N, C-alpha and C positions, 0 to 999 in steps of 0.2 A: 503493499500500500503505499510505503513511503516513496518508491521509485515513480509511481503514477503521479504523485503530487508534484514532483519535479518536472514532469512533462507538461503538465497543465499550467503551473505557475509560470509566468513570463519571467525570463531572466533581467537583471539590471541592463545588461549591454543590449539586449533586445528594444526594451523602453526607451534607452537613449537614442537608439536608432530611429524609432518611430517619433521621437521628439524632435531630433535634427532633421529629419524629413519634413515633417509638418511645418517647422519653422522656415525651412528652405522653400516650401510652396506658399506659404504666407508672404514671405518676402518677394517673392517672384510675382505673386499675385499684386501685391501694392506697387512694384515696380511697373507692371503691366498697365494698372489703372493710371499711375502718374503719366506713363507715355500716352495713353488714349486721351486724357484729358489735354495735354500739350498738343497733340495733332488736331483736336477739336478746336481748340483756342486758335492755332494757326490758320485752320480752315476758315473759321469764322472771321478772323482779322483780314484774311485775303478778300472774302465777300463783302464785307461791311465797311473796308477802308475807303473813305470818300478820296476822290482825287484832289490835289493840291495844285494851283497854277503858281509858276513862277512868273516873274516879271518879263516884259518884251525886252530882247536884247537890241543892240545896235543894227542889226539885219532884219529886224521885224519878226524874229522867231520867239515863240511863247511855248514853253513845255509844260506838260501836265505830268505830275508824279502820282501814282497809286501805290498800292501796298508794296509790289515789288518790281514794277516796271516803269518806264517813262517814254512818253510820247511827245514828239514836237512838232508844231505846225508853224510853217511860215505864213504869216497873214499878211504881210505888205512887203513890197519891193522898195529897196532904200533910194 
């Protein structure tokens, strides 16, 4: 009967392994959640960033800068 109790009762090393695995999965889940929120905020920023106009330069060119790109328009001939 004593041998059977040893088989049923988990060992300390087995418990530590399960604890480390659970902690690793928890940290991985938290890291994945932080990454997903960062991607979501970046996409929202790209969608909702309003274009900002620069002043006209000497050649009559005005540029509009959005979240990550810039487009310029020539509005007048010098």
